C-alpha positions as semicolon CSV with decimal commas, in nm:
position;residue;x (nm);y (nm);z (nm)
1;X;8,759;7,998;6,465
2;X;8,859;8,285;6,663
3;X;9,159;8,186;6,955
4;X;9,048;8,197;7,340
5;X;9,197;8,383;7,575
6;X;9,140;8,338;7,928
7;X;9,203;8,641;8,188
8;X;9,246;8,478;8,534
9;X;9,072;8,806;8,713
10;X;9,075;9,128;8,491
11;X;9,346;9,304;8,360
12;X;9,468;9,621;8,510
13;X;9,298;9,836;8,234
14;X;9,031;9,666;8,126
15;X;9,038;9,877;7,765
16;X;9,330;9,601;7,687
17;X;9,046;9,348;7,698
18;X;8,869;9,570;7,352
19;X;9,217;9,513;7,238
20;X;9,212;9,163;7,236
21;X;8,852;9,184;7,102
22;X;8,999;9,407;6,806
23;X;9,258;9,143;6,700
24;X;8,944;8,870;6,666
25;X;9,002;8,658;6,967
26;X;8,759;8,532;7,231
27;X;8,820;8,693;7,560
28;X;8,694;8,558;7,906
29;X;8,721;8,636;8,244
30;X;8,774;8,445;8,554
31;X;8,700;8,686;8,838
32;X;8,737;8,388;9,120
33;X;9,039;8,206;9,259
34;X;8,852;7,898;9,226
35;X;9,039;7,697;9,048
36;X;8,736;7,452;8,916
37;X;8,607;7,749;8,712
38;X;8,973;7,856;8,579
39;X;9,032;7,509;8,428
40;X;8,674;7,478;8,284
41;X;8,739;7,742;8,100
42;X;9,097;7,598;7,977
43;X;9,000;7,325;7,809
44;X;9,017;7,486;7,499
45;X;9,191;7,818;7,558
46;X;9,515;7,922;7,393
47;X;9,644;8,229;7,629
48;X;9,620;8,267;7,969
49;X;9,658;8,610;8,173
50;X;9,731;8,582;8,517
51;X;9,719;8,831;8,781
52;X;9,921;8,825;9,117
53;X;9,834;8,653;9,351
54;X;9,641;8,374;9,179
55;X;9,895;8,075;9,091
56;X;9,906;7,867;8,801
57;X;10,021;7,520;8,924
58;X;10,101;7,209;8,729
59;X;9,750;7,059;8,767
60;X;9,633;7,397;8,638
61;X;9,829;7,350;8,314
62;X;9,746;6,988;8,260
63;X;9,377;7,131;8,253
64;X;9,492;7,300;7,946
65;X;9,575;7,077;7,666
66;X;9,553;7,353;7,414
67;X;9,726;7,616;7,563
68;X;10,038;7,790;7,392
69;X;10,150;8,082;7,579
70;X;10,091;8,203;7,994
71;X;10,169;8,604;8,044
72;X;10,229;8,730;8,378
73;X;10,005;9,082;8,476
74;X;10,399;9,212;8,545
75;X;10,723;9,119;8,607
76;X;10,725;8,872;8,885
77;X;10,709;8,523;8,757
78;X;10,712;8,314;9,110
79;X;10,347;8,281;9,077
80;X;10,340;8,029;8,762
81;X;10,537;7,672;8,746
82;X;10,787;7,760;8,501
83;X;10,938;7,454;8,487
84;X;10,602;7,287;8,446
85;X;10,499;7,500;8,150
86;X;10,844;7,450;7,981
87;X;10,776;7,076;7,977
88;X;10,485;7,086;7,853
89;X;10,623;7,311;7,536
90;X;10,450;7,627;7,682
91;X;10,579;7,970;7,665
92;X;10,575;8,208;7,951
93;X;10,617;8,554;7,897
94;X;10,668;8,895;8,139
95;X;10,687;9,273;8,105
96;X;11,022;9,370;8,172
97;X;11,084;9,736;8,345
98;X;10,712;9,864;8,315
99;X;10,735;9,882;8,741
100;X;11,038;10,134;8,722
101;X;10,916;10,404;8,796
102;X;10,568;10,357;8,994
103;X;10,757;10,108;9,242
104;X;11,048;10,328;9,311
105;X;10,815;10,580;9,357
106;X;10,596;10,409;9,573
107;X;10,841;10,276;9,779
108;X;11,001;10,632;9,866
109;X;10,621;10,743;9,970
110;X;10,623;10,443;10,217
111;X;11,028;10,541;10,356
112;X;10,844;10,914;10,410
113;X;10,524;10,759;10,553
114;X;10,725;10,565;10,789
115;X;10,946;10,798;10,890
116;X;10,726;11,114;10,964
117;X;10,460;10,874;11,082
118;X;10,203;11,011;10,832
119;X;9,920;10,759;10,913
120;X;9,954;10,755;11,254
121;X;9,894;11,154;11,238
122;X;9,640;11,160;11,012
123;X;9,400;10,941;11,201
124;X;9,532;11,103;11,516
125;X;9,416;11,462;11,404
126;X;9,074;11,339;11,305
127;X;9,006;11,176;11,660
128;X;9,197;11,475;11,842
129;X;9,456;11,294;12,001
130;X;9,763;11,411;11,789
131;X;9,742;11,748;11,988
132;X;9,825;11,571;12,303
133;X;10,046;11,354;12,170
134;X;10,270;11,543;11,914
135;X;10,545;11,659;12,162
136;X;10,714;11,282;12,209
137;X;10,688;11,201;11,821
138;X;10,979;11,066;11,687
139;X;11,015;11,139;11,310
140;X;11,313;11,128;11,110
141;X;11,400;11,305;10,778
142;X;11,490;11,137;10,515
143;X;11,766;11,340;10,345
144;X;12,140;11,259;10,395
145;X;12,052;10,914;10,512
146;X;12,241;10,580;10,430
147;X;11,996;10,349;10,223
148;X;12,052;9,974;10,149
149;X;11,848;9,824;9,858
150;X;11,845;9,469;9,825
151;X;11,841;9,385;9,450
152;X;11,968;9,661;9,239
153;X;11,777;9,560;8,897
154;X;11,529;9,820;8,705
155;X;11,358;9,902;9,033
156;X;11,661;9,930;9,229
157;X;11,874;10,112;9,033
158;X;11,558;10,377;8,967
159;X;11,519;10,397;9,320
160;X;11,900;10,475;9,417
161;X;11,896;10,759;9,144
162;X;11,574;10,901;9,313
163;X;11,736;10,883;9,624
164;X;12,068;11,021;9,591
165;X;11,956;11,288;9,331
166;X;11,641;11,396;9,522
167;X;11,771;11,337;9,886
168;X;12,124;11,308;9,903
169;X;12,119;10,983;10,056
170;X;12,410;10,739;10,044
171;X;12,272;10,439;9,868
172;X;12,410;10,082;9,891
173;X;12,325;9,789;9,731
174;X;12,368;9,388;9,779
175;X;12,341;9,223;9,418
176;X;12,583;8,938;9,297
177;X;12,404;8,966;8,982
178;X;12,367;9,308;8,847
179;X;12,533;9,465;8,574
180;X;12,823;9,656;8,752
181;X;12,764;9,955;8,509
182;X;12,394;9,967;8,600
183;X;12,467;9,987;8,940
184;X;12,790;10,278;8,869
185;X;12,522;10,458;8,656
186;X;12,296;10,467;8,966
187;X;12,543;10,608;9,175
188;X;12,525;10,254;9,385
189;X;12,820;10,133;9,645
190;X;12,806;9,765;9,574
191;X;12,843;9,567;9,885
192;X;13,035;9,205;9,894
193;X;12,738;9,078;10,088
194;X;12,423;9,130;10,271
195;X;12,613;9,099;10,602
196;X;12,866;9,355;10,510
197;X;12,539;9,640;10,416
198;X;12,302;9,579;10,653
199;X;12,517;9,719;10,948
200;X;12,537;10,064;10,761
201;X;12,176;10,110;10,671
202;X;11,927;10,362;10,811
203;X;11,664;10,232;10,580
204;X;11,689;9,886;10,413
205;X;11,437;9,860;10,104
206;X;11,380;9,490;9,939
207;X;11,376;9,542;9,539
208;X;11,461;9,201;9,479
209;X;11,301;8,902;9,333
210;X;11,151;8,629;9,462
211;X;11,449;8,322;9,399
212;X;11,524;8,012;9,612
213;X;11,760;8,241;9,692
214;X;11,580;8,531;9,876
215;X;11,323;8,371;10,005
216;X;11,310;8,423;10,360
217;X;11,663;8,630;10,299
218;X;11,555;8,912;10,540
219;X;11,508;8,710;10,858
220;X;11,551;8,738;11,231
221;X;11,956;8,770;11,219
222;X;11,952;9,019;10,891
223;X;11,740;9,262;11,103
224;X;11,925;9,201;11,403
225;X;12,232;9,329;11,181
226;X;12,029;9,627;11,111
227;X;12,131;9,940;11,338
228;X;11,862;10,021;11,625
229;X;11,620;10,256;11,486
230;X;11,630;10,143;11,151
231;X;11,339;10,140;10,917
232;X;11,224;9,851;10,652
233;X;11,050;9,895;10,327
234;X;10,926;9,620;10,117
235;X;10,750;9,689;9,800
236;X;10,924;9,364;9,591
237;X;10,753;8,991;9,727
238;X;10,640;8,953;10,063
239;X;10,827;8,632;10,110
240;X;11,156;8,760;10,128
241;X;11,080;8,942;10,453
242;X;11,038;8,677;10,770
243;X;10,708;8,855;10,905
244;X;10,731;8,734;11,250
245;X;11,109;8,852;11,258
246;X;10,937;9,174;11,174
247;X;10,724;9,183;11,407
248;X;10,986;9,075;11,682
249;X;11,210;9,336;11,584
250;X;10,948;9,610;11,619
251;X;10,789;9,521;11,925
252;X;11,138;9,490;12,083
253;X;11,245;9,868;11,970
254;X;11,513;9,766;11,761
255;X;11,336;9,869;11,400
256;X;11,175;10,202;11,432
257;X;10,902;10,097;11,150
258;X;10,807;9,912;10,843
259;X;10,627;10,004;10,531
260;X;10,485;9,698;10,347
261;X;10,332;9,696;10,035
262;X;10,383;9,323;9,967
263;X;10,341;9,039;10,235
264;X;10,328;8,672;10,278
265;X;10,027;8,528;10,268
266;X;9,854;8,813;10,102
267;X;9,568;8,927;10,278
268;X;9,744;8,873;10,609
269;X;9,486;8,656;10,835
270;X;9,251;8,892;11,076
271;X;9,413;8,893;11,394
272;X;9,770;8,910;11,264
273;X;10,028;9,103;11,482
274;X;10,158;9,343;11,246
275;X;9,795;9,473;11,173
276;X;9,780;9,623;11,523
277;X;10,078;9,759;11,482
278;X;10,111;10,116;11,412
279;X;10,450;10,129;11,343
280;X;10,385;9,926;11,022
281;X;10,260;10,103;10,727
282;X;10,041;9,916;10,492
283;X;9,965;9,957;10,105
284;X;9,754;9,656;9,904
285;X;9,990;9,546;9,707
286;X;9,929;9,858;9,491
287;X;10,291;10,013;9,416
288;X;10,312;9,892;9,071
289;X;9,971;9,970;8,954
290;X;9,964;10,307;8,875
291;X;9,712;10,458;8,584
292;X;10,017;10,518;8,344
293;X;10,185;10,142;8,412
294;X;9,851;9,978;8,422
295;X;9,816;10,070;8,087
296;X;10,153;9,992;7,940
297;X;10,175;9,674;8,125
298;X;9,851;9,567;7,992
299;X;9,929;9,658;7,625
300;X;10,261;9,472;7,670
301;X;10,040;9,178;7,758
302;X;9,828;9,205;7,470
303;X;10,110;9,234;7,203
304;X;10,309;8,990;7,326
305;X;10,038;8,666;7,335
306;X;9,904;8,803;6,994
307;X;10,263;8,751;6,889
308;X;10,303;8,436;7,048
309;X;9,934;8,329;6,910
310;X;10,057;8,415;6,551
311;X;10,384;8,240;6,583
312;X;10,617;8,527;6,629
313;X;10,878;8,538;6,881
314;X;10,790;8,792;7,218
315;X;11,017;9,060;7,324
316;X;10,996;8,923;7,659
317;X;10,982;8,512;7,697
318;X;11,062;8,386;8,035
319;X;11,126;7,983;7,927
320;X;11,265;8,037;7,560
321;X;11,333;7,647;7,549
322;X;10,962;7,602;7,594
323;X;10,958;7,809;7,228
324;X;11,229;7,618;7,094
325;X;11,217;7,242;7,269
326;X;11,072;6,920;7,093
327;X;10,725;6,987;7,309
328;X;10,697;7,341;7,183
329;X;10,347;7,427;7,110
330;X;10,433;7,741;6,904
331;X;10,186;7,762;6,625
């Protein structure tokens, strides 16, 4: 009997579906946010792949008595009830390092777009208003600026490397858990606290994981600590930045601009005050979904899921205790 693998939304690279089928698995795609539709398919499923922003709750796990492994679509695991999975002996896997290049590139693109007001310029050129407003347009350069990075992991370090080598930026970093060697190799000046870093930043880039410590870390006090005219960019997790506080800081003129690939909730509800603010440049959570990264992430998910279903240890387990504990569902 073939293993049933449920994909909650299609994988970023659809060719990965065929890789599962080539291995003899039955693949079912649930292309809906309806959890009842999902749980109906999970009753006899052995593996679940989930694409952000869908969330795997404790109730969903309880509806899957045969489930052995859950795979994220990328690195982040905040959309999966990890503790509940561990208690049930369900292994969770993620995909470490694949977003390094695309997310770093995307962050720089948002930095440039906000500093140069590229989105406004394009729209204003098309409707003809640019020619009466361009003389008062305030644009800034990225070269030589001081950039603060929250979270100096794979992505933060790659961003720092590109900024120092490509734009001659001074890069500061706050991350109490970073390997000092990684920060040194990326030419990051480590800061003893977030507060110590913020007052020096022309740009603040969020590259951290969403944890209990980082949730709403960039709040009204943090934004107020930035110099007037600073720019905030977030391509990490939407919950890390307080959007009401961000809107206030933009409206007051304290912040020059913001670039947001992620928000919470996602998408923002119609009428949200940031949607009409031309100081904000949005992208729809696409920083990590380049063609190249999508293919690599999909291959990693296929390989890890199939390894786990064969009883082999995967390279990137999030909760290895589930694999070794008494409740383990290891084949």
